[in-house]
N, CA, C and O atoms as a GROMACS GRO file, in nm:
protein
  252
    1MET      N    1  -1.106   3.192   0.322
    1MET     CA    2  -1.167   3.084   0.394
    1MET      C    3  -1.173   2.959   0.298
    1MET      O    4  -1.172   2.848   0.351
    2GLY      N    5  -1.178   2.970   0.175
    2GLY     CA    6  -1.191   2.861   0.081
    2GLY      C    7  -1.055   2.765   0.090
    2GLY      O    8  -1.064   2.643   0.078
    3ILE      N    9  -0.943   2.825   0.109
    3ILE     CA   10  -0.823   2.743   0.112
    3ILE      C   11  -0.820   2.668   0.240
    3ILE      O   12  -0.776   2.553   0.240
    4GLU      N   13  -0.864   2.722   0.350
    4GLU     CA   14  -0.860   2.645   0.475
    4GLU      C   15  -0.950   2.526   0.464
    4GLU      O   16  -0.907   2.415   0.496
    5VAL      N   17  -1.079   2.543   0.417
    5VAL     CA   18  -1.165   2.435   0.402
    5VAL      C   19  -1.114   2.326   0.307
    5VAL      O   20  -1.128   2.207   0.334
    6GLY      N   21  -1.054   2.369   0.196
    6GLY     CA   22  -1.000   2.276   0.098
    6GLY      C   23  -0.886   2.200   0.162
    6GLY      O   24  -0.874   2.079   0.141
    7GLY      N   25  -0.804   2.265   0.240
    7GLY     CA   26  -0.691   2.202   0.305
    7GLY      C   27  -0.738   2.096   0.405
    7GLY      O   28  -0.686   1.984   0.411
    8LEU      N   29  -0.836   2.135   0.480
    8LEU     CA   30  -0.888   2.046   0.583
    8LEU      C   31  -0.949   1.915   0.516
    8LEU      O   32  -0.930   1.802   0.561
    9LEU      N   33  -1.020   1.942   0.409
    9LEU     CA   34  -1.085   1.833   0.334
    9LEU      C   35  -0.975   1.741   0.280
    9LEU      O   36  -0.986   1.618   0.290
   10GLY      N   37  -0.869   1.800   0.223
   10GLY     CA   38  -0.762   1.724   0.168
   10GLY      C   39  -0.695   1.640   0.277
   10GLY      O   40  -0.664   1.522   0.256
   11LEU      N   41  -0.672   1.702   0.397
   11LEU     CA   42  -0.616   1.629   0.508
   11LEU      C   43  -0.700   1.509   0.543
   11LEU      O   44  -0.648   1.398   0.560
   12ILE      N   45  -0.830   1.529   0.555
   12ILE     CA   46  -0.921   1.423   0.592
   12ILE      C   47  -0.913   1.304   0.490
   12ILE      O   48  -0.906   1.187   0.528
   13ILE      N   49  -0.914   1.341   0.362
   13ILE     CA   50  -0.904   1.239   0.257
   13ILE      C   51  -0.778   1.168   0.268
   13ILE      O   52  -0.776   1.046   0.250
   14LEU      N   53  -0.663   1.239   0.298
   14LEU     CA   54  -0.530   1.175   0.310
   14LEU      C   55  -0.533   1.072   0.429
   14LEU      O   56  -0.486   0.959   0.417
   15VAL      N   57  -0.588   1.118   0.538
   15VAL     CA   58  -0.583   1.030   0.659
   15VAL      C   59  -0.676   0.899   0.633
   15VAL      O   60  -0.641   0.788   0.674
   16LEU      N   61  -0.792   0.921   0.564
   16LEU     CA   62  -0.882   0.807   0.530
   16LEU      C   63  -0.808   0.716   0.430
   16LEU      O   64  -0.818   0.594   0.443
   17ASP      N   65  -0.740   0.767   0.336
   17ASP     CA   66  -0.669   0.684   0.235
   17ASP      C   67  -0.556   0.608   0.301
   17ASP      O   68  -0.534   0.492   0.267
   18VAL      N   69  -0.481   0.668   0.395
   18VAL     CA   70  -0.374   0.597   0.462
   18VAL      C   71  -0.432   0.494   0.550
   18VAL      O   72  -0.376   0.385   0.558
   19TYR      N   73  -0.540   0.518   0.614
   19TYR     CA   74  -0.609   0.412   0.699
   19TYR      C   75  -0.649   0.292   0.606
   19TYR      O   76  -0.626   0.175   0.639
   20ALA      N   77  -0.707   0.326   0.494
   20ALA     CA   78  -0.747   0.213   0.403
   20ALA      C   79  -0.629   0.131   0.349
   20ALA      O   80  -0.637   0.009   0.336
   21ILE      N   81  -0.521   0.199   0.320
   21ILE     CA   82  -0.403   0.132   0.263
   21ILE      C   83  -0.342   0.043   0.376
   21ILE      O   84  -0.296  -0.067   0.347
   22VAL      N   85  -0.340   0.089   0.504
   22VAL     CA   86  -0.285   0.006   0.616
   22VAL      C   87  -0.376  -0.113   0.627
   22VAL      O   88  -0.327  -0.225   0.630
   23LYS      N   89  -0.509  -0.096   0.633
   23LYS     CA   90  -0.594  -0.206   0.644
   23LYS      C   91  -0.579  -0.311   0.531
   23LYS      O   92  -0.580  -0.432   0.551
   24VAL      N   93  -0.564  -0.253   0.414
   24VAL     CA   94  -0.547  -0.350   0.293
   24VAL      C   95  -0.413  -0.429   0.313
   24VAL      O   96  -0.410  -0.552   0.300
   25ALA      N   97  -0.309  -0.357   0.344
   25ALA     CA   98  -0.179  -0.422   0.360
   25ALA      C   99  -0.180  -0.533   0.467
   25ALA      O  100  -0.113  -0.636   0.454
   26GLY      N  101  -0.256  -0.507   0.568
   26GLY     CA  102  -0.265  -0.607   0.680
   26GLY      C  103  -0.369  -0.709   0.667
   26GLY      O  104  -0.385  -0.792   0.756
   27SER      N  105  -0.442  -0.707   0.557
   27SER     CA  106  -0.548  -0.807   0.538
   27SER      C  107  -0.495  -0.946   0.489
   27SER      O  108  -0.378  -0.963   0.454
   28GLY      N  109  -0.583  -1.036   0.489
   28GLY     CA  110  -0.544  -1.172   0.449
   28GLY      C  111  -0.571  -1.197   0.299
   28GLY      O  112  -0.574  -1.311   0.252
   29ALA      N  113  -0.588  -1.090   0.228
   29ALA     CA  114  -0.606  -1.111   0.078
   29ALA      C  115  -0.480  -1.144   0.008
   29ALA      O  116  -0.371  -1.124   0.062
   30SER      N  117  -0.494  -1.194  -0.112
   30SER     CA  118  -0.375  -1.230  -0.191
   30SER      C  119  -0.297  -1.098  -0.225
   30SER      O  120  -0.351  -0.988  -0.224
   31THR      N  121  -0.166  -1.118  -0.256
   31THR     CA  122  -0.078  -1.005  -0.290
   31THR      C  123  -0.131  -0.926  -0.410
   31THR      O  124  -0.125  -0.803  -0.410
   32GLY      N  125  -0.183  -0.995  -0.512
   32GLY     CA  126  -0.242  -0.928  -0.625
   32GLY      C  127  -0.355  -0.839  -0.595
   32GLY      O  128  -0.364  -0.729  -0.649
   33ALA      N  129  -0.449  -0.889  -0.504
   33ALA     CA  130  -0.560  -0.814  -0.460
   33ALA      C  131  -0.515  -0.695  -0.376
   33ALA      O  132  -0.574  -0.588  -0.389
   34LYS      N  133  -0.420  -0.707  -0.297
   34LYS     CA  134  -0.368  -0.603  -0.212
   34LYS      C  135  -0.312  -0.491  -0.301
   34LYS      O  136  -0.337  -0.372  -0.280
   35VAL      N  137  -0.232  -0.536  -0.407
   35VAL     CA  138  -0.176  -0.434  -0.496
   35VAL      C  139  -0.286  -0.360  -0.571
   35VAL      O  140  -0.283  -0.238  -0.584
   36LEU      N  141  -0.376  -0.434  -0.617
   36LEU     CA  142  -0.484  -0.367  -0.694
   36LEU      C  143  -0.564  -0.268  -0.613
   36LEU      O  144  -0.602  -0.163  -0.665
   37TRP      N  145  -0.590  -0.301  -0.482
   37TRP     CA  146  -0.666  -0.207  -0.399
   37TRP      C  147  -0.577  -0.088  -0.364
   37TRP      O  148  -0.625   0.026  -0.361
   38ILE      N  149  -0.458  -0.108  -0.340
   38ILE     CA  150  -0.364   0.005  -0.304
   38ILE      C  151  -0.350   0.102  -0.426
   38ILE      O  152  -0.360   0.224  -0.414
   39VAL      N  153  -0.325   0.038  -0.543
   39VAL     CA  154  -0.317   0.125  -0.661
   39VAL      C  155  -0.443   0.204  -0.688
   39VAL      O  156  -0.438   0.321  -0.725
   40LEU      N  157  -0.558   0.138  -0.668
   40LEU     CA  158  -0.686   0.203  -0.692
   40LEU      C  159  -0.700   0.322  -0.597
   40LEU      O  160  -0.732   0.434  -0.637
   41ILE      N  161  -0.675   0.291  -0.467
   41ILE     CA  162  -0.686   0.401  -0.362
   41ILE      C  163  -0.585   0.513  -0.394
   41ILE      O  164  -0.621   0.630  -0.375
   42LEU      N  165  -0.469   0.489  -0.437
   42LEU     CA  166  -0.366   0.596  -0.471
   42LEU      C  167  -0.411   0.675  -0.595
   42LEU      O  168  -0.399   0.797  -0.595
   43LEU      N  169  -0.459   0.615  -0.691
   43LEU     CA  170  -0.491   0.677  -0.820
   43LEU      C  171  -0.624   0.756  -0.813
   43LEU      O  172  -0.642   0.859  -0.878
   44LEU      N  173  -0.716   0.703  -0.733
   44LEU     CA  174  -0.842   0.769  -0.721
   44LEU      C  175  -0.875   0.783  -0.571
   44LEU      O  176  -0.956   0.706  -0.519
   45PRO      N  177  -0.817   0.874  -0.505
   45PRO     CA  178  -0.822   0.889  -0.363
   45PRO      C  179  -0.970   0.883  -0.307
   45PRO      O  180  -0.996   0.802  -0.219
   46VAL      N  181  -1.059   0.963  -0.352
   46VAL     CA  182  -1.189   0.962  -0.299
   46VAL      C  183  -1.273   0.847  -0.340
   46VAL      O  184  -1.330   0.777  -0.257
   47PHE      N  185  -1.280   0.829  -0.474
   47PHE     CA  186  -1.355   0.718  -0.523
   47PHE      C  187  -1.298   0.584  -0.486
   47PHE      O  188  -1.373   0.492  -0.452
   48GLY      N  189  -1.167   0.568  -0.491
   48GLY     CA  190  -1.098   0.444  -0.448
   48GLY      C  191  -1.129   0.408  -0.299
   48GLY      O  192  -1.145   0.291  -0.263
   49PHE      N  193  -1.135   0.509  -0.218
   49PHE     CA  194  -1.156   0.486  -0.068
   49PHE      C  195  -1.301   0.439  -0.054
   49PHE      O  196  -1.330   0.338   0.010
   50LEU      N  197  -1.393   0.518  -0.118
   50LEU     CA  198  -1.536   0.473  -0.109
   50LEU      C  199  -1.564   0.339  -0.160
   50LEU      O  200  -1.640   0.263  -0.100
   51LEU      N  201  -1.498   0.304  -0.282
   51LEU     CA  202  -1.513   0.167  -0.336
   51LEU      C  203  -1.451   0.073  -0.240
   51LEU      O  204  -1.515  -0.029  -0.212
   52TRP      N  205  -1.337   0.092  -0.188
   52TRP     CA  206  -1.280   0.001  -0.081
   52TRP      C  207  -1.371  -0.016   0.039
   52TRP      O  208  -1.386  -0.128   0.089
   53LEU      N  209  -1.434   0.095   0.088
   53LEU     CA  210  -1.518   0.098   0.205
   53LEU      C  211  -1.641   0.009   0.176
   53LEU      O  212  -1.685  -0.065   0.264
   54LEU      N  213  -1.696   0.015   0.055
   54LEU     CA  214  -1.812  -0.068   0.023
   54LEU      C  215  -1.783  -0.212  -0.015
   54LEU      O  216  -1.861  -0.302   0.017
   55ALA      N  217  -1.670  -0.234  -0.085
   55ALA     CA  218  -1.644  -0.365  -0.130
   55ALA      C  219  -1.519  -0.439  -0.071
   55ALA      O  220  -1.502  -0.561  -0.078
   56GLY      N  221  -1.435  -0.350  -0.012
   56GLY     CA  222  -1.310  -0.415   0.031
   56GLY      C  223  -1.307  -0.484   0.162
   56GLY      O  224  -1.266  -0.600   0.166
   57PRO      N  225  -1.346  -0.423   0.270
   57PRO     CA  226  -1.336  -0.492   0.407
   57PRO      C  227  -1.432  -0.608   0.405
   57PRO      O  228  -1.549  -0.599   0.367
   58SER      N  229  -1.372  -0.726   0.452
   58SER     CA  230  -1.453  -0.842   0.465
   58SER      C  231  -1.544  -0.822   0.580
   58SER      O  232  -1.508  -0.762   0.682
   59LYS      N  233  -1.668  -0.875   0.562
   59LYS     CA  234  -1.766  -0.867   0.671
   59LYS      C  235  -1.747  -0.993   0.759
   59LYS      O  236  -1.716  -1.100   0.706
   60PRO      N  237  -1.764  -0.984   0.887
   60PRO     CA  238  -1.754  -1.103   0.966
   60PRO      C  239  -1.857  -1.202   0.935
   60PRO      O  240  -1.975  -1.167   0.921
   61SER      N  241  -1.818  -1.327   0.924
   61SER     CA  242  -1.909  -1.435   0.887
   61SER      C  243  -1.959  -1.495   1.017
   61SER      O  244  -1.882  -1.524   1.108
   62TYR      N  245  -2.091  -1.512   1.024
   62TYR     CA  246  -2.153  -1.571   1.137
   62TYR      C  247  -2.195  -1.710   1.098
   62TYR      O  248  -2.273  -1.729   1.004
   63ALA      N  249  -2.141  -1.812   1.174
   63ALA     CA  250  -2.181  -1.947   1.143
   63ALA      C  251  -2.294  -2.004   1.218
   63ALA      O  252  -2.332  -2.119   1.195
   0.00000   0.00000   0.00000
């Protein structure tokens, strides 16, 4: 049973990382910032995603 749970968790992490990378690539950030976020997400899949989730997506500005 442990292999199935680990495989499912790995799949979920993969899907979330791909989602984050697509959002970063389509963002209006500079090329350097995009590369930095993508490298961070690829090298540290869980921590990089959580860091991007907290600091990466821009919040809508209300004027």
